[in-house]
C-alpha positions in Angstrom: 153.4 281.8 154.1 153.5 278.5 152.3 150.3 276.0 151.5 149.5 272.6 151.0 146.6 271.7 148.8 144.3 268.9 149.1 141.6 267.4 147.1 138.3 268.9 147.9 136.2 266.8 150.4 138.8 264.9 151.4 139.1 265.6 155.1 140.5 262.7 157.3 141.8 261.0 154.5 145.6 260.2 153.8 146.9 260.4 150.4 145.3 262.8 148.9 147.5 265.6 149.0 147.6 267.3 145.7 150.2 270.0 145.4 152.3 272.2 147.9 153.6 275.8 147.2 156.2 277.2 149.0 154.5 280.7 148.9 151.8 282.7 147.1 153.5 283.1 144.1 154.3 279.7 143.4 150.6 279.0 144.6 148.9 281.1 141.7 151.2 279.5 139.4 149.7 276.0 139.8 147.8 274.6 137.1 144.6 273.2 139.0 141.0 274.4 139.3 140.6 275.9 143.2 137.5 275.2 143.7 138.2 271.5 143.5 140.7 271.5 145.7 141.1 272.8 149.5 144.2 275.0 149.9 145.6 275.5 153.5 148.3 277.4 154.7 151.2 276.3 156.5 154.1 277.1 158.4 157.5 277.2 156.4 158.5 274.8 159.0 155.3 272.3 157.8 156.4 273.0 154.3 160.3 272.3 154.2 159.0 268.7 156.4 157.1 267.9 153.6 159.4 269.0 150.9 162.4 267.0 152.5 160.2 263.9 153.6 160.7 264.1 156.7 156.6 264.3 157.5 154.3 262.4 155.6 151.0 261.0 155.5 149.2 264.4 155.6 145.4 264.9 156.2 143.5 267.5 157.3 140.4 268.6 159.4 138.6 271.9 159.7 141.8 273.5 157.9 144.0 272.0 160.5 146.6 269.8 158.6 148.3 266.8 160.6 151.5 264.9 159.6 153.3 262.0 160.7 157.2 261.4 160.9 158.5 259.6 158.5 162.1 258.8 157.4 163.2 258.2 153.4 166.1 256.1 152.9 167.9 255.4 149.7 169.3 251.9 150.7 171.1 251.3 147.1 172.0 253.6 144.1 169.2 251.6 141.8 166.6 252.9 144.6 167.3 256.6 144.0 167.7 256.2 140.3 164.2 254.9 139.9 163.1 258.0 142.0 165.2 260.1 140.0 164.1 259.0 136.8 160.5 258.9 137.9 161.2 262.5 138.9 162.2 263.4 135.5 159.2 261.9 133.6 157.2 264.2 135.8 159.1 267.3 134.9 159.7 266.1 131.2 155.7 266.0 131.0 155.0 269.7 132.2 158.1 270.9 130.2 156.5 269.5 127.0 153.2 270.9 127.5 154.4 274.3 129.4 156.9 276.1 127.4 155.3 279.5 127.9 154.6 279.0 131.7 156.4 281.5 134.3 158.2 278.8 136.0 159.3 276.8 132.8 162.8 278.1 133.3 163.1 277.3 136.9 162.0 273.6 135.8 163.9 273.4 133.0 167.2 274.2 135.3 165.9 271.9 137.7 165.5 269.1 135.1 169.0 269.5 133.9 170.6 269.3 137.6 168.7 265.9 137.9 170.4 265.1 134.3 174.0 265.9 135.6 173.7 264.1 138.7 175.9 261.6 139.4 174.7 259.1 141.7 178.0 257.0 141.7 179.2 260.3 144.0 176.2 259.4 146.5 177.5 257.2 149.5 174.8 254.7 150.4 172.3 254.4 152.0 171.3 257.9 151.5 169.5 258.7 154.9 167.8 261.5 153.3 165.7 262.4 150.6 167.2 264.0 147.4 165.6 267.3 147.9 167.5 267.6 151.2 170.9 266.7 150.0 170.2 269.1 147.1 169.9 271.6 150.0 172.7 270.4 152.1 174.7 271.0 148.9 173.4 274.7 148.4 172.1 273.5 144.8 168.3 274.2 144.0 165.7 271.9 145.7 162.3 271.1 144.8 159.9 268.6 145.7 157.6 266.6 143.1 154.6 268.1 144.6 155.7 271.6 143.9 155.5 270.7 139.8 153.1 273.4 138.4 
């Protein structure tokens, strides 16, 4: 089972997703205060729809999650470059402050994967998320919402 984590007392509000976790192990290794968040089980399909930016504007009501269709397009190389650099900055903060965390290697490897990404080898517009692009290539694919 997968999970979506919302800020506590935010029912029916969009834009309050805190994290997503692919499985219970990942959930147990996220750095957060559980009492301040609402943890809801979601299907693998819903998890992947969020991870790959096929669905967005998540909200919940009475433990039921609602998602809206979403289409992510990187029109130009510079758009994807901004996304990659922002994601790398988030990962770097995690790596700099969590060297002994159980998921450190996983995220360090992904940081290196992003560093080695050649944006010139991608055809634009890219009509999918970077996460789906990596998945389609059989490479590791992680979403910023999965960062511990």
